[in-house]
Structures are given as C-alpha cells and as structure tokens.
C-alpha positions as CSV (number, residue, x, y, z in Angstrom):
1,M,0.0,0.0,0.1
2,K,2.6,2.6,0.6
3,R,4.6,1.5,-2.2
4,T,1.3,2.4,-4.2
5,F,1.1,5.7,-2.8
6,G,5.1,6.5,-3.3
7,N,4.6,5.8,-7.0
8,W,1.1,8.1,-7.1
9,K,3.8,10.8,-5.4
10,M,6.3,10.4,-7.8
11,L,3.9,10.5,-10.8
12,A,2.1,13.5,-9.7
13,A,5.5,15.4,-9.1
14,A,6.4,14.4,-12.6
15,F,3.4,15.9,-13.8
16,L,3.7,19.0,-12.3
17,L,7.5,19.3,-13.2
18,L,6.3,18.5,-16.8
19,F,3.4,21.1,-17.3
20,G,4.2,23.4,-14.5
21,G,7.4,24.0,-16.7
22,L,5.3,24.2,-19.9
23,A,3.7,27.0,-18.1
24,V,6.9,28.6,-17.0
25,A,7.7,28.4,-20.8
26,Q,4.8,29.8,-22.2
27,T,4.5,32.6,-19.3
28,E,2.5,35.5,-21.3
29,I,4.6,38.4,-22.7
30,T,2.9,41.4,-24.5
31,F,4.0,43.1,-27.5
32,E,2.8,46.5,-28.8
33,T,1.4,46.5,-32.4
34,S,2.3,49.2,-35.2
35,R,2.3,49.2,-39.0
36,L,4.7,48.8,-41.8
37,T,4.6,48.9,-45.4
38,L,6.4,46.8,-48.2
39,H,6.8,48.7,-51.0
40,T,7.3,45.9,-53.7
41,E,7.1,45.5,-57.9
42,T,3.3,44.4,-57.1
43,G,2.4,47.5,-54.8
44,D,2.1,48.6,-51.3
45,H,1.4,45.9,-48.9
46,E,0.2,47.3,-45.6
47,I,1.0,44.8,-42.6
48,V,0.1,45.0,-38.8
49,V,3.2,44.1,-36.9
50,E,3.7,43.4,-32.9
51,L,7.1,44.8,-32.1
52,A,9.7,42.8,-30.5
53,E,12.0,45.4,-28.8
54,T,13.2,43.9,-25.7
55,E,15.6,40.9,-24.8
56,Q,12.5,38.9,-23.6
57,Q,10.2,39.7,-26.1
58,R,13.1,38.6,-29.2
59,Q,13.7,35.4,-27.6
60,R,9.8,34.9,-27.6
61,G,9.1,36.2,-30.9
62,L,6.3,34.1,-32.4
63,M,7.1,30.9,-30.4
64,Y,3.7,28.6,-29.7
65,R,1.7,30.7,-32.0
66,T,-0.5,28.4,-33.9
67,E,-1.4,31.1,-36.9
68,L,-0.6,34.4,-38.2
69,A,-2.7,36.4,-40.6
70,P,-1.4,37.0,-43.8
71,D,-1.5,40.9,-43.4
72,H,0.4,40.6,-39.7
73,G,3.9,39.8,-38.7
74,M,6.6,40.7,-35.9
75,I,9.3,43.1,-36.2
76,F,12.6,42.4,-34.3
77,D,14.6,45.5,-33.7
78,L,18.1,44.5,-33.3
79,G,19.4,48.0,-31.7
80,Q,22.9,48.1,-34.0
81,P,22.9,46.7,-37.3
82,R,24.3,43.2,-36.9
83,T,24.4,39.6,-38.5
84,A,20.9,38.3,-37.4
85,S,20.7,34.6,-36.4
86,M,17.1,33.6,-36.0
87,W,15.6,29.8,-35.4
88,M,12.5,27.9,-35.1
89,A,12.8,26.2,-32.0
90,N,9.0,26.4,-30.3
91,T,7.5,27.7,-33.5
92,L,4.5,25.8,-34.8
93,I,4.2,27.7,-38.2
94,P,6.2,28.4,-40.9
95,L,7.6,31.8,-41.5
96,D,9.2,33.8,-44.2
97,M,12.2,36.0,-42.5
98,V,12.7,39.2,-44.0
99,F,16.2,41.0,-43.5
100,I,16.2,44.7,-43.5
101,R,18.8,47.2,-43.2
102,T,18.8,50.5,-41.3
103,D,17.4,52.7,-44.3
104,G,14.6,50.2,-44.8
105,T,15.7,48.2,-47.9
106,V,15.3,44.5,-48.1
107,A,18.5,43.0,-47.9
108,G,17.1,39.1,-48.4
109,F,14.6,36.9,-46.8
110,Y,14.1,33.4,-46.1
111,E,11.0,31.6,-47.2
112,E,9.0,29.1,-45.5
113,A,11.3,28.2,-42.2
114,E,10.6,24.9,-41.0
115,P,8.6,25.0,-37.4
116,G,10.3,23.3,-34.6
117,S,13.6,23.3,-36.8
118,K,16.7,24.6,-34.7
119,R,18.8,25.6,-38.1
120,V,20.2,28.8,-37.5
121,I,18.9,31.1,-40.4
122,A,20.9,34.2,-40.6
123,S,21.2,37.2,-42.5
124,R,24.1,37.5,-45.2
125,E,25.2,41.3,-43.8
126,P,24.6,43.4,-41.1
127,V,21.0,44.3,-40.8
128,K,18.9,46.2,-38.1
129,Y,15.4,44.5,-38.6
130,V,14.3,41.0,-39.1
131,L,10.5,41.1,-40.1
132,E,8.6,37.4,-39.4
133,L,6.0,36.9,-41.7
134,A,3.3,34.1,-42.4
135,G,4.9,31.3,-44.3
136,G,4.3,32.2,-48.4
137,Q,3.8,35.7,-47.9
138,A,6.9,37.1,-49.4
139,Q,6.3,35.3,-52.7
140,A,3.0,36.4,-52.2
141,Y,3.8,40.1,-52.0
142,G,6.3,39.8,-54.8
143,L,9.0,40.6,-52.6
144,K,12.7,40.8,-53.7
145,P,16.0,42.3,-51.9
146,G,16.3,46.2,-52.7
147,D,12.4,46.9,-52.0
148,T,11.6,48.9,-49.4
149,V,10.0,49.1,-46.0
150,T,8.9,52.3,-44.1
151,G,6.2,52.8,-41.3
152,P,6.3,53.7,-37.7
153,A,7.6,50.5,-36.4
154,L,10.8,51.2,-38.3
155,K,12.9,53.5,-36.0
156,Q,14.8,55.1,-39.0
C-alpha cells in the first residue's frame, strides 16, 4: 500500500514538473503593435506588426503561436546593425524572415522556415531589423532584395 502511494506521489511530481515547466515556458509576454508598408513591384502592402524590442520579447518571438494572419507579422529591432541569427525552436507555424537594413531596404529573406527546426537562419550582411511573416507571404507580396519597408515600426 505504501509503495502504491509512493508511486502516485512520484507520478504527481513528474506531472507538475512537466506541465508546470510548460506553463513557465509559455509565460505571457505582451507586444505593442504598429504598422509597416512593404513597397514591392506588385504594390504597397500594409502589415500590422507586433514589436519585439526587448531581449525577452525577441527571445519569445512567435513561439507557441498556431496561426498568423497574412497581413500580420512581427518586427525584431536588433538595436544596432548586426548579422541576424534566427531559429524556429518552439515555433509551430512556417515563417518567412525578411532582413531589413537601417535605411529600410530589404537585404534578403528566407522563405518557409520549418516549424520546430533548430537550424540557424542568418542574414548575409548586418541588418537592423528582421520581419517575420506567415510562410509564403514574401512570395505573395512579390518581395525582392532592394524593395523598401516604411512605417512607424522602423525607427530610422
């Protein structure tokens, strides 16, 4: 009888560690929103973006999200221009990552990053911002290197 009770206590402790840890990992982090406009050959595309400005916000990014509307995204302000390094750990949806220079021009982008991957996706040059969009949106917008991004979300 004591052995059964002891096993139950161990099972309960394991349950609390597992799900308690998950709750801590998903602690709510809030993001302010702003707007950006992508200026491409296909036109001007308005996007509502969440601002990832603090280290905690940048670390969380779009992790644990199950959807992202086509006209929404997240902009990471890296502070100073540097080589951006991103990954998809704990990210549940495919994303396009757009690397943006200080002047708002698109340096390049990576399409359809694989959910859950720990592969590092890096910019090829120093950039000040990374814009994450729902997977496939860069192609839908006709985005190309050299296109411009403007709006209050960029502190130029």
